[in-house]
N, C-alpha and C positions, 0 to 999 in steps of 0.2 A: 537643527536639529539631531541628535545624537543615539541611534540606536541604541548604545549600552545601558543610556539611563531608562529607555522604553524599556527594554530590556531588563531590569533590575531588579524588580517584583518576582518573587518564587511563585506567588500566588497566581500572577499574570499569565506567567509563564506557562506554570502548568498547567491552566486554561485553555492558552491557545493551544497545548497541544492533546487535548481533550480534544478542543472543537476540533482541529483536525482529522481525530479519529472518528469525530460525529461527521464530517464530511465523509469520508471513505465509506461507512457506514451505510448510505443511502443510495451509493450506487448501484447496485445487484438490481434495487426495486427501481428504478429509472430505468435500466434497461428489461427486466420484466414486461415493462408498462410499454415500450418503444418495440417490443420483439412482440408483443402482446398487440399491436396494431399495425403492425407488419413493417416495421421497418428491419433489417436483415441486420445480423450482427455486424460484417464487412463494412457498411455504412455505418454504422453506429460507432464502431473502431478508428474509421477514419476521422468522423466529425469531432470526436474525442481530444484526438493528438491532436487536429488542425488547431479549432479554437480553446485549446486547453494551452496550445503554445502562444497563441496569439496574445493571448490574457496574460498568461506567463509574461511577455516581453514585454506589453507596457509597465508589468509589476515590478518586474528588473529598471525600468529605467525610471519610476517613478522613488523607487527605496534609493536608486544614484543618485536623485537627485535630490528627497526628505532626507534618506539617512547617510551624508558622506561617510567612505571608511577611512578615519583618523588614522591607522598602524600600517606600516609597509607591510604590503603581502609576503609572503612568502614565495623566496623563488623558489622551483620545483627545478630538479639534477634530472629530471626522464627529458630526452628531445621533445621538441616539439611533436613528432608524428606519434612516436609512441603514447604521449598524451591523449591526442586524438584517436588513438586505436583504444584505449583503454576506456576512454569516457564515451566512443561509436559501442562499442559491446558491452557497456550498460547498459547503453540505454535498448540495446535489442534486448538484454534480458528483463528489462522493466516493459517491453512493449510485451514479451511472452506473456509475463503474469497477467497483462489484460486479457490478449487474446485467448491467452488456454480456461480464464476466470469466465466472462464474460460466451464464450459459447457453454460453457458447464450448465452457469444460469438459463442461456436458452434449453439443457436439457433435464435438469432440476429442479428442485424448487429452492428459492434462496436459503433456506431454512439448511440446509443439507449441503447445497454448494461453500454458505459461507465456512462451515462446521471443518468442510476438509481444506478447505485453507488454510485453517487456523494450523492445519500440520506443519505446518510451518517451522512453527515453535522448536518443536523435534526435529525437523531439519535440520536448523540452523546451527543445531548443537551438534551433528552431523558432522556437517561443511565443518565446524568451525573445527573439530575432533581431528580430521582427513588432514585438515589444511597445517594445523599443528602438532600434528604427530603427536599425538597427546589426550590421553582419553580424558573424556567429562568429569566434570567433576562428582562428588556422592551425591548434593544437591542438586544438577542439572539430572542427573542419574532419575531421582526419584522424579523432579517434573516429567519426565517423558512419561512413567508410569501412570500417573496422574493425570494427563493430556489422554493419553491414552483410553483409561474409565470413563474418563469425559464424552472421549468420542463413542464410545460402546452406546454411555448412556442418553445421548444428544442423540444420536442417531436409531436407537432401537425402536422409536413410536413415530419417524417417519420416514421409514421404508429400506434402510439399508439392505434389510432380509426379505425384499419384497422387489416392484417391479419397480426396482432404481434404474435407470438408465446405465449401463457397463461404459460406455462411451463420456457419458457425462463425471463419473467418478473417474475415468482414467485424468478427465483434463483438467476439473478440483484439484486431483492429487499432484500433476504435471503444474498446476498453476503455481501451488504449495510452495513445491520445490522452488522454480523461479523466483518466488516472494522469498523462501529462501538466502539463493543465492546471491538476488541482488542486495537484502540488506546486508549480506556478509562485504560484498561488492561498495557499496554505500558509502563502509567508515576505511574505506583505503583507497579511492579513487577522487583523484585531484584536489590534497589536503589546500593546496596552494592557491585554492576559488573560492571565492565567497558562495555560501548554499544557492542562493538566487543564484548565481550564473552560472554555476554547475550544473541546475538543476535545470537550467535552459537547452545549455549543450542539449545534456541527457533525453530531454525531450524533444528536441530538434533530432538527433540519434532515431529515436523512438516513431516518428513519425514519416522520418524517409524508410524506417525497416516497414513500417506497416502499412504502407503506399506498393513497397515491393512486391511485400508479400500477399498480399489483398490482388493487387494484378494477377500473379502468380496462379493461387488458389480460387479466385473467386471469376473477376472482373473488374477491369480496369475502371468501367463505367463505374464504380460505383466509388471512385474515389472524388470526381464532383457531383456526384448525388450526396455523399458525407459534406462536401462544404455548401451546395446550394441550396439542394431543395429542399424544402421547407418543413417538410415535421419534422425530419430530419436535423435539420437546422437548432432546432430547437431541446432536440434531445442532444445533441453535438453540444451546443453551448453549458448546457445544466453537466455535463458529465466533465467538460471543460474546466468548467467554472470550479464544481466540487469535488474533480478525482483530478485534478491538476492543479491549478492554478493555487488556490484557497490554502487549500493542504501544505502545501509546499513552503506560504507563507509564512503562514503561521508556526510548519515548525522550522523555517531558518530562524524564526525571530525565538521562538519558544523551547526548544530544544538544546541548545549550545549551554544555555541559565540553568538548568534542572542534570540531576542526576541519569544514568542510563538506567537504569530498576525504576525508576519513578515515571520516566518517558516509556518504558517498554507498559509498564501497566498500566496507566496512562494509553495508551495508544490499543490495546488488548479490548477496550470502549467501543470498538471499530463492531465486536461478535455480537454483543447485544445490542447493539443496534442496529444491527443488520437483520438480527431476527425478529426485534419488534419490530419493524418497519415491514417485514413482511407479514408481521400477521396482522395490522394494521389497515395497511395501505392495499396489498394485496389479497388478505384474508386468507392468509395460508395457516394450517391448523396447527398449534405449538403447542403439545401436552406438556405437563406438569414436568415430567420426567424430563421431558428435553431441556427445560428449562434449568433442572436441577444438572443435567450433562453440560449446558452451558457455564453454571456456574464454578463447576467443579474444570474445567478447561481454564479458566481465569483464574482460580487457585493455581492450576500446574502453574499458567505463567511468571505467574507472580511469587511462586514458591520461593527459589534461586536466590533471588532479587531481595526478599523479603529475609531469610537465613543469612546471607553478605550484610545483610545492615546497611545497602548501600542505597538507603531510599527515607534514613533515619531525618534528613535534615529537608530534603527534596533540592542543596542545590548541586553541583557538581562540585565535583572536588577541585577540579582544577578551575574554580570560578569562585569559590567563597574567599 
């Protein structure tokens, strides 16, 4: 069975990317429920990375046998030890996104934490501008302004000016920064490896790092608790499935066959899914003005891609 034949449909690939965003969109609600039931964030973090790694390993094996790679892999010119360092560093950044975001969710309403996380969109513009030593385009600057306006609207009725924990806000913004950095690195790390294999090694690095971090800032006992404890096992498997394995599989199949602009817009579906899940499952108050802010943020994310006409057909430029 050929992976290319399966991923040949633009509609199917777009749906897979959308499903990946929806998977990410329910993570905050799962974390909030776990914390409410007395499971600590360190235990949740270990469980997510451990079970996500196990499920991802099984998927890597299945993909290897079901969708054998027929084209020859591109040989990397980078020495093996440097490739390992870059992969491990990317895994650390990915881990820090989760650590900061999960802790921010423990301090803040989900609807506020996710709005802070989505500041990664304009932070990514800044990181790219610094790395390339080139000013952002006019469309990107307009998008940044739109996102700022949306953030003010979305936060205006959820308490940014009220009793919102400043530690939670700082952690939410740190999560956004690390996410922007991770997105930037993802397009530049080990292009010679298949997306599934690359994702597995990044997840492995993240698991190693989170275990070391938890042992230092909390207690080593949280590591076996995250793997073996009854309640934490349920949440760990759920977070590993929806936060690591399934979205990585969906993105590995779908993302290469659609344009970058289309993928970005579809991934932005995570924002309304998170807010909607918080409103329905956690019964968090979400006002009409906040929904307007969410829509404005989505418009800001989509704006530069729409203006640059990168999503006219949905096909990636090199896949047509």
